[in-house]
DRENVEXSE-577217 format. One line per 2 residues: number of its first residue (from 0); for each residue x, y, z of C-alpha. Coordinates in steps of 0.1 Angstrom, whole numbers, plus 5000, padded with zeros to 4 digits. Example, Ala and Ser with C-alpha at 12.3 -4.5 7.8 and 13.67 -1.06 7.14 Angstrom:
<nodes>
0> 5123/4955/5078  5137/4989/5071
</nodes>
This chain:
<nodes>
0> 8172/7719/4517  8163/7742/4488
2> 8171/7731/4452  8181/7754/4424
4> 8154/7781/4419  8137/7769/4388
6> 8104/7755/4377  8107/7718/4368
8> 8083/7721/4339  8103/7750/4324
10> 8136/7730/4325  8169/7742/4339
12> 8178/7778/4341  8214/7785/4331
14> 8233/7806/4355  8212/7799/4385
16> 8235/7792/4414  8230/7775/4447
18> 8255/7769/4475  8247/7732/4475
20> 8255/7728/4438  8286/7749/4441
22> 8299/7726/4469  8288/7695/4450
24> 8308/7705/4419  8340/7711/4438
26> 8367/7689/4424  8346/7676/4395
28> 8363/7655/4368  8356/7652/4331
30> 8361/7626/4304  8377/7633/4270
32> 8390/7613/4240  8420/7622/4218
34> 8399/7634/4189  8376/7655/4211
36> 8404/7670/4231  8419/7684/4198
38> 8389/7707/4196  8400/7725/4227
40> 8428/7750/4222  8437/7753/4259
42> 8420/7734/4287  8432/7761/4312
44> 8406/7784/4296  8377/7762/4305
46> 8386/7739/4334  8394/7747/4370
48> 8430/7742/4381  8436/7706/4392
50> 8406/7691/4374  8412/7654/4369
52> 8408/7645/4332  8399/7610/4323
54> 8410/7598/4288  8386/7573/4273
56> 8403/7545/4254  8380/7534/4226
58> 8388/7502/4206  8410/7511/4177
60> 8426/7542/4192  8464/7539/4190
62> 8482/7540/4223  8504/7567/4208
64> 8474/7590/4205  8463/7582/4241
66> 8498/7590/4255  8501/7622/4234
68> 8468/7634/4248  8479/7626/4283
70> 8512/7644/4277  8494/7675/4264
72> 8470/7677/4294  8498/7671/4319
74> 8518/7700/4303  8487/7722/4308
76> 8487/7713/4345  8459/7687/4347
78> 8462/7653/4364  8454/7626/4339
80> 8435/7594/4345  8436/7572/4313
82> 8412/7542/4308  8427/7508/4309
84> 8401/7486/4292  8410/7450/4300
86> 8395/7434/4269  8416/7454/4244
88> 8449/7448/4263  8466/7418/4246
90> 8488/7406/4274  8510/7415/4304
92> 8537/7429/4282  8512/7452/4266
94> 8498/7463/4299  8533/7471/4313
96> 8542/7489/4281  8512/7512/4284
98> 8519/7519/4320  8556/7527/4312
100> 8546/7550/4283  8521/7569/4304
102> 8545/7573/4333  8576/7581/4312
104> 8560/7605/4288  8530/7621/4306
106> 8538/7616/4344  8506/7595/4348
108> 8502/7578/4382  8465/7569/4382
110> 8441/7548/4361  8405/7539/4356
112> 8403/7501/4353  8374/7486/4335
114> 8365/7456/4313  8358/7477/4283
116> 8330/7476/4258  8343/7448/4237
118> 8324/7415/4234  8354/7393/4227
120> 8387/7399/4245  8417/7407/4224
122> 8440/7387/4246  8445/7375/4281
124> 8423/7399/4301  8385/7401/4303
126> 8379/7420/4336  8392/7449/4356
128> 8398/7425/4385  8425/7407/4364
130> 8442/7440/4358  8442/7447/4395
132> 8455/7412/4404  8483/7416/4379
134> 8502/7437/4404  8514/7459/4375
136> 8499/7491/4389  8512/7485/4424
138> 8547/7478/4410  8546/7511/4391
140> 8536/7530/4421  8502/7542/4408
142> 8485/7563/4435  8449/7562/4424
144> 8430/7533/4409  8393/7539/4400
146> 8369/7512/4390  8335/7513/4372
148> 8301/7515/4389  8267/7510/4374
150> 8238/7526/4394  8213/7510/4371
152> 8231/7478/4364  8248/7466/4332
154> 8232/7440/4310  8266/7431/4295
156> 8274/7418/4330  8240/7409/4344
158> 8220/7398/4313  8188/7394/4334
160> 8188/7431/4342  8197/7425/4379
162> 8226/7438/4400  8240/7406/4414
164> 8273/7403/4395  8281/7440/4394
166> 8275/7443/4431  8296/7413/4439
168> 8324/7427/4418  8323/7459/4438
170> 8325/7440/4471  8355/7422/4457
172> 8371/7455/4447  8364/7469/4482
174> 8383/7440/4497  8411/7446/4472
176> 8413/7483/4482  8419/7472/4518
178> 8451/7454/4508  8466/7480/4485
180> 8482/7513/4491  8464/7529/4461
182> 8435/7552/4468  8405/7537/4451
184> 8371/7551/4441  8341/7542/4419
186> 8335/7562/4387  8300/7554/4375
188> 8280/7553/4343  8257/7583/4339
190> 8221/7583/4349  8193/7609/4348
192> 8174/7605/4381  8187/7612/4416
194> 8164/7588/4434  8178/7555/4420
196> 8214/7569/4424  8208/7576/4461
198> 8193/7542/4467  8221/7524/4449
200> 8248/7543/4468  8231/7537/4501
202> 8228/7500/4493  8265/7498/4486
204> 8272/7514/4520  8249/7488/4536
206> 8269/7460/4519  8302/7473/4534
208> 8315/7491/4503  8328/7525/4514
210> 8348/7534/4483  8341/7571/4474
212> 8316/7574/4445  8323/7598/4416
214> 8289/7599/4401  8286/7600/4363
216> 8266/7629/4349  8259/7635/4312
218> 8268/7670/4302  8245/7692/4282
220> 8236/7679/4247  8209/7679/4222
222> 8181/7656/4233  8185/7633/4203
224> 8223/7630/4210  8216/7622/4247
226> 8191/7595/4239  8215/7579/4214
228> 8243/7578/4239  8220/7566/4267
230> 8208/7537/4247  8243/7528/4234
232> 8257/7529/4270  8230/7508/4285
234> 8214/7534/4307  8186/7518/4326
236> 8152/7530/4339  8162/7567/4342
238> 8161/7568/4304  8124/7576/4310
240> 8135/7611/4319  8146/7617/4283
242> 8116/7598/4269  8092/7621/4287
244> 8111/7651/4275  8110/7638/4239
246> 8072/7638/4241  8071/7675/4245
248> 8075/7690/4210  8083/7724/4224
250> 8115/7710/4240  8128/7687/4212
252> 8152/7713/4199  8164/7725/4233
254> 8196/7710/4248  8190/7687/4277
256> 8210/7699/4308  8218/7680/4340
258> 8206/7708/4363  8178/7688/4379
260> 8197/7656/4387  8228/7676/4399
262> 8207/7699/4421  8188/7670/4437
264> 8220/7651/4444  8236/7683/4458
266> 8207/7689/4481  8208/7653/4493
268> 8246/7656/4500  8241/7689/4519
270> 8215/7673/4541  8234/7640/4545
272> 8272/7648/4546  8281/7611/4550
274> 8264/7603/4517  8291/7584/4498
276> 8288/7603/4465  8318/7626/4469
278> 8324/7640/4434  8308/7646/4400
280> 8323/7630/4369  8311/7646/4336
282> 8306/7628/4303  8306/7658/4279
284> 8282/7643/4253  8275/7677/4238
286> 8311/7688/4237  8338/7696/4262
288> 8334/7734/4260  8296/7731/4263
290> 8300/7710/4294  8326/7733/4309
292> 8305/7763/4303  8275/7747/4320
294> 8297/7741/4350  8310/7777/4350
296> 8274/7790/4349  8262/7767/4377
298> 8293/7760/4398  8304/7794/4410
300> 8339/7793/4427  8341/7755/4421
302> 8343/7759/4383  8364/7790/4377
304> 8388/7782/4349  8425/7779/4358
306> 8434/7807/4335  8412/7831/4355
308> 8419/7817/4389
</nodes>
């Protein structure tokens, strides 16, 4: 299956379109924060109709700001999936209050459940599994519950650099999905190489985990910015892709784009329709508009903004 028509050593070519990538980007999602979303005048001008928008909840962000952002996005016609980081939720009353606010003010009925990047829990919860077991989302009638995935592991969870604990957690979540009415999926940390992603996804299938995978992809950004976020987020061996790029002084000032990893995954999906990576989830590290424009240039009909559709 042909990839995008570009030379690897020359980097990605903006605007080069392939049917595989166009299909792979269908229904992509994107992550924003309250402060970054304020830089976008109208999401309808840059995102396709129906794009799921995740709202990252960083420690210290008031719930009021989160809900206001969700309300704004909902008003512009986009389904919103806010983060619920277990370790910054004080107790059951706080959890139910957040759910009620999102539902009542922003019509939210879906959530990404994760432990959260906080070393010491603020209260009663320390894992996404506790949030799931609380029953609060089922009681509120949430339709979609997504959980985190780590194609290259997570040293906060597996300090030895292995995959044992993170993989066992996904098996547990698979079993949970079988006893709930909510549609579940795995939204992953970003990585920069297709090979390890494919191996990880296939290993999950072999372990009996058939939850759809929404693969994390870092949107275009300056190389220095990309490396900073990759290190902070615990990206594993695929960080070498950036390190190799950094050694080429002719490319240091050029933005790093996800064309290669996306095209390789798209080609694999086209050749293997049962491959359990079903969607792309973008982390717009270089800005929401920059990421959306890359999708528009490379995604064809899958990325036409709602305002133009």
